[in-house]
C-alpha positions as CSV (number, residue, x, y, z in Angstrom):
1,M,113.5,103.5,125.2
2,A,113.1,106.2,127.8
3,E,110.4,106.0,130.5
4,T,107.4,108.3,130.1
5,S,107.8,109.6,133.7
6,G,110.5,112.0,132.4
7,T,108.0,113.4,129.9
8,D,105.4,113.8,132.6
9,A,107.7,115.6,134.8
10,E,108.8,118.0,132.0
11,Y,105.1,118.6,131.1
12,R,104.2,119.5,134.7
13,A,107.3,121.7,135.2
14,K,106.8,123.9,132.2
15,R,103.0,124.5,132.8
16,P,102.4,125.8,136.3
17,G,100.0,128.4,134.9
18,S,97.8,125.8,133.2
19,K,97.9,123.6,136.3
20,A,96.6,126.5,138.5
21,L,93.9,127.4,136.0
22,Y,92.8,123.7,136.0
23,Q,92.5,123.7,139.8
24,R,90.3,126.8,139.5
25,A,88.2,125.1,136.8
26,L,87.6,122.0,138.9
27,G,85.5,124.2,141.2
28,V,83.4,125.5,138.4
29,F,83.0,122.8,135.7
30,P,82.3,119.1,136.1
31,G,85.6,117.4,135.3
32,G,87.2,120.9,135.0
33,V,86.5,121.2,131.2
34,T,83.7,122.5,128.9
35,H,84.2,119.9,126.2
36,D,84.9,116.2,126.8
37,A,87.7,116.0,124.2
38,R,89.6,118.8,126.1
39,Y,90.1,116.7,129.2
40,A,93.7,115.5,129.6
41,A,95.7,114.0,132.4
42,P,97.3,115.3,134.6
43,F,95.7,118.6,133.4
44,P,95.0,120.3,130.0
45,I,96.8,123.2,128.6
46,Y,95.1,126.6,128.8
47,V,95.6,128.7,125.7
48,D,96.1,132.4,125.9
49,R,96.3,133.4,122.2
50,A,96.6,131.9,118.7
51,R,97.5,133.1,115.2
52,G,98.0,131.2,112.0
53,A,99.0,127.6,112.8
54,R,100.4,128.4,116.2
55,K,99.1,128.9,119.7
56,W,100.6,129.9,123.0
57,D,99.5,128.7,126.5
58,A,99.2,130.5,129.8
59,D,102.9,129.8,130.5
60,G,104.1,131.1,127.2
61,N,104.8,127.7,125.6
62,E,104.3,127.7,121.8
63,Y,102.7,124.9,119.9
64,V,102.0,124.0,116.3
65,D,98.3,123.4,116.4
66,Y,96.4,120.5,114.9
67,W,93.1,121.0,116.6
68,M,92.3,124.0,114.4
69,G,89.2,124.9,116.3
70,H,88.0,121.3,116.2
71,G,88.2,121.6,112.4
72,A,86.5,125.0,112.0
73,L,89.7,126.9,111.1
74,L,90.7,125.9,107.6
75,L,92.4,129.3,107.3
76,G,94.0,129.1,110.7
77,H,93.7,131.2,113.8
78,A,92.8,134.9,113.5
79,H,93.0,135.1,109.7
80,P,93.0,138.8,108.7
81,T,90.0,138.3,106.4
82,L,87.9,136.9,109.1
83,V,89.2,139.3,111.8
84,D,88.2,142.3,109.6
85,A,84.8,140.9,108.8
86,V,83.9,140.2,112.4
87,T,85.4,143.5,113.7
88,R,83.3,145.4,111.2
89,Q,80.1,143.5,112.1
90,V,80.5,143.6,115.9
91,Q,80.3,147.4,115.7
92,R,77.1,147.1,113.8
93,G,75.4,144.6,116.2
94,T,75.7,141.0,117.1
95,Q,72.0,140.0,117.5
96,Y,69.2,141.9,115.7
97,G,66.3,139.7,116.6
98,A,65.4,140.2,112.9
99,C,66.2,139.1,109.4
100,H,69.2,140.7,107.7
101,E,70.9,140.8,104.4
102,L,74.1,138.9,105.5
103,E,72.1,135.8,106.2
104,I,70.9,135.7,102.6
105,E,74.4,136.2,101.3
106,W,75.7,133.4,103.7
107,G,72.9,131.0,102.6
108,T,73.5,131.8,99.0
109,L,77.2,130.8,99.3
110,V,76.3,127.5,100.8
111,K,73.8,126.8,98.0
112,E,76.4,127.7,95.3
113,L,79.1,125.5,96.8
114,M,77.0,122.4,97.9
115,P,75.4,120.6,94.9
116,S,72.5,119.1,96.8
117,V,71.3,122.1,98.7
118,E,68.2,123.8,97.2
119,R,67.0,125.3,100.5
120,L,68.6,125.5,103.9
121,R,68.3,126.7,107.5
122,F,71.0,127.8,109.9
123,T,71.4,126.5,113.4
124,S,73.9,127.2,116.2
125,S,75.7,123.9,116.3
126,G,76.2,120.7,114.3
127,T,74.3,118.7,116.8
128,E,71.3,121.0,116.3
129,A,71.6,120.6,112.5
130,V,71.6,116.8,112.8
131,Q,68.6,116.9,115.1
132,M,66.7,119.0,112.4
133,A,67.8,116.7,109.6
134,L,66.3,113.7,111.5
135,R,63.1,115.6,112.1
136,L,62.8,116.6,108.5
137,A,63.3,113.0,107.3
138,R,60.6,111.7,109.6
139,A,58.2,114.5,108.7
140,Y,58.7,114.0,105.0
141,T,58.4,110.3,104.9
142,G,56.0,109.8,107.7
143,Q,58.2,107.0,109.1
144,T,59.9,106.8,112.5
145,K,63.1,104.8,112.2
146,I,66.5,106.4,111.4
147,V,69.4,104.1,110.3
148,K,73.0,105.0,111.2
149,L,76.3,103.3,110.6
150,D,78.2,101.8,113.6
151,D,80.7,104.2,115.2
152,H,79.8,107.1,113.0
153,F,79.6,110.3,115.0
154,H,76.8,112.9,114.8
155,G,77.0,115.0,117.9
156,W,75.3,114.4,121.2
157,T,71.6,114.4,120.2
158,D,69.7,111.8,122.3
159,Y,69.0,109.7,119.2
160,L,72.6,109.4,118.0
161,A,74.9,110.0,121.1
162,P,77.8,107.5,121.1
163,G,77.5,104.4,123.2
164,D,75.1,101.5,123.4
165,A,73.2,102.8,126.4
166,P,74.3,106.3,127.3
167,P,73.1,107.4,130.7
168,G,70.2,109.9,130.7
169,I,68.7,108.8,127.4
170,P,65.5,106.7,127.5
171,G,65.6,103.4,125.8
172,E,62.4,104.3,123.9
173,T,64.3,107.1,122.2
174,R,67.2,105.0,121.2
175,G,64.8,102.4,120.0
176,T,63.9,104.6,117.0
177,V,67.5,104.2,115.6
178,V,68.8,101.1,113.9
179,T,72.6,100.6,113.6
180,V,74.2,98.7,110.9
181,P,77.9,97.9,110.2
182,P,79.6,100.2,107.7
183,N,80.8,98.9,104.3
184,D,78.2,96.1,104.5
185,I,75.7,96.9,101.7
186,E,73.8,93.7,102.3
187,A,73.2,94.4,105.9
188,L,72.0,97.9,105.0
189,A,69.7,96.5,102.3
190,D,68.1,94.2,104.9
191,V,67.3,97.1,107.2
192,L,66.0,99.4,104.4
193,A,63.6,96.6,103.3
194,R,61.5,97.5,106.4
195,D,58.6,99.8,105.9
196,D,59.2,102.1,108.8
197,V,62.6,103.7,107.8
198,A,62.7,107.5,107.3
199,G,66.4,107.8,106.4
200,L,70.0,106.9,106.7
201,I,72.6,109.2,108.2
202,L,76.4,108.7,107.9
203,E,79.7,110.5,107.9
204,P,80.7,110.3,104.2
205,S,84.3,110.3,105.2
206,G,83.9,107.2,107.3
207,A,83.6,107.2,111.1
208,H,85.3,110.0,113.0
209,M,86.5,112.2,110.1
210,G,87.9,109.2,108.2
211,G,89.4,107.4,111.1
212,A,87.6,104.3,110.0
213,P,87.3,104.9,106.2
214,L,84.6,103.7,103.9
215,R,85.5,101.4,101.1
216,Q,85.7,102.7,97.6
217,G,82.3,102.6,95.8
218,Y,80.3,102.2,99.0
219,L,78.7,105.6,99.0
220,Q,77.5,105.2,95.4
221,E,75.9,101.9,96.4
222,V,74.2,103.6,99.3
223,R,72.9,106.4,97.2
224,E,71.4,103.9,94.7
225,L,69.9,101.7,97.5
226,T,68.3,104.5,99.5
227,E,66.7,105.9,96.3
228,R,65.3,102.5,95.4
229,R,63.9,101.9,98.9
230,G,62.5,105.4,99.4
231,A,64.6,106.3,102.4
232,L,66.3,109.7,102.6
233,L,70.1,109.8,102.5
234,I,71.6,112.3,105.0
235,F,75.3,113.2,104.7
236,D,76.7,114.6,107.9
237,E,79.3,117.0,106.4
238,V,79.8,119.0,109.7
239,V,83.5,118.3,109.4
240,T,84.0,117.4,105.7
241,G,81.9,120.3,104.3
242,F,84.2,122.8,102.5
243,R,87.2,120.8,103.7
244,W,87.3,117.7,101.5
245,S,86.6,120.1,98.7
246,A,84.8,123.4,98.4
247,G,81.7,121.3,97.8
248,G,82.5,118.7,100.5
249,V,82.5,115.0,99.9
250,Q,79.3,115.3,97.8
251,G,81.0,117.7,95.4
252,L,84.1,115.6,95.3
253,L,82.3,112.3,94.4
254,G,79.4,113.8,92.5
255,I,76.8,112.3,94.9
256,K,73.7,114.2,95.9
257,P,72.3,113.3,99.3
258,D,68.7,114.3,100.1
259,L,69.8,116.3,103.2
260,S,73.2,117.5,104.5
261,T,74.4,119.0,107.7
262,F,77.3,121.5,107.9
263,G,79.2,123.0,110.7
264,K,82.8,124.0,111.6
265,I,84.0,125.8,108.5
266,V,80.5,127.0,107.4
267,A,80.5,129.7,110.2
268,G,84.1,130.8,109.8
269,G,85.2,129.7,113.3
270,L,82.3,131.2,115.1
271,P,79.2,129.2,116.4
272,G,77.0,128.2,113.5
273,A,75.8,125.3,111.4
274,A,73.3,124.5,108.8
275,V,71.0,121.8,107.4
276,G,70.0,121.8,103.8
277,G,68.9,119.7,100.9
278,R,65.9,119.0,98.5
279,A,63.4,121.8,98.5
280,D,60.4,119.4,98.8
281,V,62.0,117.9,102.0
282,M,62.9,121.3,103.4
283,A,59.3,122.4,102.7
284,A,58.2,121.2,106.2
285,L,59.9,124.4,107.4
286,E,57.8,126.6,105.1
287,F,54.6,128.4,106.2
288,G,51.1,128.0,104.9
289,E,50.3,125.9,101.9
290,A,53.9,125.0,101.2
291,T,54.3,123.2,104.5
292,G,55.2,119.5,104.4
293,P,52.7,116.6,104.5
294,Q,52.7,116.4,108.3
295,G,52.5,120.2,108.9
296,H,55.0,122.9,109.9
297,I,58.1,122.0,111.8
298,L,58.9,124.5,114.6
299,H,62.4,125.9,114.3
300,P,63.3,128.7,116.7
301,G,66.8,129.4,117.9
302,T,68.0,132.8,119.3
303,F,71.3,132.7,117.5
304,N,70.3,131.1,114.2
305,A,72.1,133.0,111.5
306,N,73.1,135.8,113.9
307,P,74.9,138.7,112.1
308,L,78.3,138.0,113.7
309,S,78.4,134.3,112.6
310,A,77.0,135.3,109.2
311,A,79.8,137.8,108.7
312,A,82.4,135.2,109.5
313,G,80.7,132.6,107.4
314,V,80.5,134.8,104.4
315,A,84.2,135.7,104.7
316,M,85.2,132.1,105.1
317,L,83.1,130.6,102.3
318,S,84.1,133.4,99.9
319,S,87.7,132.5,100.6
320,V,87.3,128.7,100.3
321,A,85.1,128.9,97.2
322,T,88.2,128.6,94.8
323,G,89.0,125.2,96.3
324,E,92.6,126.2,96.8
325,P,92.5,126.3,100.7
326,S,91.2,122.7,100.9
327,E,93.7,121.6,98.3
328,Q,96.6,123.3,100.0
329,A,95.7,121.8,103.4
330,A,95.4,118.3,101.8
331,R,98.9,118.7,100.2
332,T,100.4,119.6,103.5
333,A,98.7,116.6,105.2
334,R,100.2,114.2,102.6
335,V,103.7,115.5,103.2
336,L,103.2,115.1,107.0
337,A,101.8,111.6,106.6
338,E,104.7,110.4,104.5
339,A,107.3,111.9,106.8
340,M,105.6,110.6,110.0
341,N,105.3,107.1,108.6
342,A,109.0,107.1,107.8
343,A,109.6,108.1,111.4
344,L,107.5,105.1,112.6
345,A,109.5,102.8,110.5
346,R,112.9,104.2,111.7
347,H,111.8,103.7,115.4
348,Q,110.2,100.3,114.6
349,V,107.0,101.4,116.2
350,G,103.9,99.5,115.1
351,G,101.2,101.6,113.5
352,C,100.7,104.2,110.8
353,V,99.5,107.7,110.0
354,H,96.6,107.6,107.5
355,G,93.8,109.9,106.5
356,E,91.7,111.6,103.9
357,S,91.9,115.2,102.6
358,S,93.5,117.3,105.4
359,V,92.6,115.1,108.4
360,L,95.2,112.6,109.6
361,H,94.9,109.8,112.1
362,I,97.8,108.3,114.1
363,V,97.2,104.6,114.9
364,L,99.7,103.0,117.3
365,G,99.9,99.5,118.6
366,P,101.5,96.1,118.0
367,D,98.5,95.0,115.9
368,A,98.0,98.2,114.0
369,P,98.4,98.1,110.3
370,R,101.2,99.9,108.4
371,A,100.1,102.8,106.1
372,D,100.4,100.6,103.0
373,E,98.1,98.0,104.6
374,V,95.2,100.4,105.3
375,P,93.4,100.1,102.0
376,G,93.3,96.3,102.3
377,V,92.1,96.5,105.9
378,V,89.3,98.9,104.8
379,A,88.3,96.6,101.8
380,R,88.0,93.6,104.2
381,G,85.9,95.6,106.6
382,A,88.3,94.9,109.5
383,L,88.0,98.5,110.7
384,H,88.6,97.5,114.3
385,R,92.3,97.1,113.4
386,L,92.5,100.8,112.8
387,R,91.8,101.7,116.4
388,A,94.8,102.9,118.3
389,D,96.1,101.7,121.7
390,R,94.7,104.3,124.0
391,S,97.6,104.3,126.5
392,L,100.1,104.8,123.7
393,T,98.0,107.6,122.2
394,A,97.8,109.5,125.5
395,Q,101.6,109.1,126.0
396,L,102.2,110.3,122.5
397,R,100.0,113.4,122.8
398,R,101.7,114.4,126.1
399,A,105.2,113.9,124.6
400,M,104.2,115.9,121.5
401,L,103.0,118.8,123.8
402,V,106.3,118.7,125.5
403,N,107.9,119.0,122.1
404,G,105.7,121.9,121.0
405,V,102.9,120.2,119.0
406,D,99.3,119.9,120.0
407,L,97.4,116.9,118.6
408,M,93.7,116.4,118.9
409,S,94.2,113.1,120.7
410,S,95.4,110.9,117.8
411,T,94.0,113.2,115.1
412,M,95.7,116.0,113.2
413,I,93.5,118.6,111.4
414,V,95.7,120.4,109.0
415,S,94.9,124.0,107.8
416,A,95.8,125.9,104.6
417,V,98.2,128.0,106.6
418,H,100.5,125.3,108.0
419,T,103.9,126.1,106.6
420,D,107.0,124.1,105.7
421,E,108.5,125.2,109.0
422,D,105.4,123.9,110.8
423,V,105.8,120.6,109.0
424,E,109.5,120.3,109.9
425,R,108.8,121.1,113.5
426,T,106.0,118.6,113.7
427,V,108.1,115.8,112.2
428,D,111.0,116.6,114.5
429,A,108.6,116.5,117.5
430,F,107.1,113.2,116.4
431,D,110.6,111.7,116.0
432,S,111.6,112.8,119.5
433,S,108.3,111.7,121.0
434,L,108.4,108.2,119.5
435,A,111.7,107.8,121.3
436,T,109.9,108.2,124.7
437,L,107.3,105.5,124.1
438,P,107.7,102.2,125.9
């Protein structure tokens, strides 16, 4: 197979504008980027504009996009419905410092689509929504410990930031969180038997948007166990909400968590997130006599439910309410996965493309399972086998960029507007890129 140096040289040669912008950024931002996931060697691409499923960088290179705004853009870039809604609102004001009708309409749509949500509050980010969910669980139960599943991602709050001992976070803070292995209901039962647990938080898709899936039936077991032990169940649906179905994972499986967090799609591609759930748990945010057992929880936030995000959120949720956008994106993802797995077999490259709903994960490496082996790997709990070879992943992403496709590292987030042509270009790019791997 060809050496990767040729791919590197082509990448550099066609992106002098991105390289120059990165050199400027290094003098402004630590590491030159404003989000860890956007860092890339030798330098990231700098996007100038985007529409539909395509985007163009500072040098005019065109890409089929599978970041989709980190998952926020189920309807693709610059969808006319969202552009119109935001354009109308920006002329009326972006921050009133007051209540407004759009926030009620936005919140009502979330309630109608999400089965478990009786009351909710908006925040500016998924991390903030998670932070509030933890605080609500502790306030409602009077307990301190939060249980999480190993490797599940919930933003960068001090309590749940990835890593065993992240710098800058006191050990005392981390000591309020107990981690258990996913898919092991006995291990979870042992922890929930304690008398100091407020709640359990998890990604209902499995870790990292389904990159390490949960076994069939596990969530139902978790719901029954948390109810029996008196611990609140928190679904982190920041990614899965309105994508796995119009009602998220909870709507798809018919499971009602006590609290849920939402982000990405909920705000139509603008900054915004939400936490919602049982009215009695959310009552800690009420005022006066309705306040929770430990008193009122403070919840400021300058841009909570700001009119611009509300306008985008209303437009987005109104569009996805039929369920067709999520179903279309999932259909396209299935076609991509089948074709890409066929390419892996042709090139005799170890690994697979697997996923749930409209999010796919590319796993490469000599020990990686084939696509047909993934269910068995999940059932056995051997999720470490689904982790990709990082070096191969980085080489693949760079090769895909050279071939006109932008992956989110080893993840592909598919939208409802990816076309048959986008799929064909992606599969061709994948086929060509595999030929460059060592």
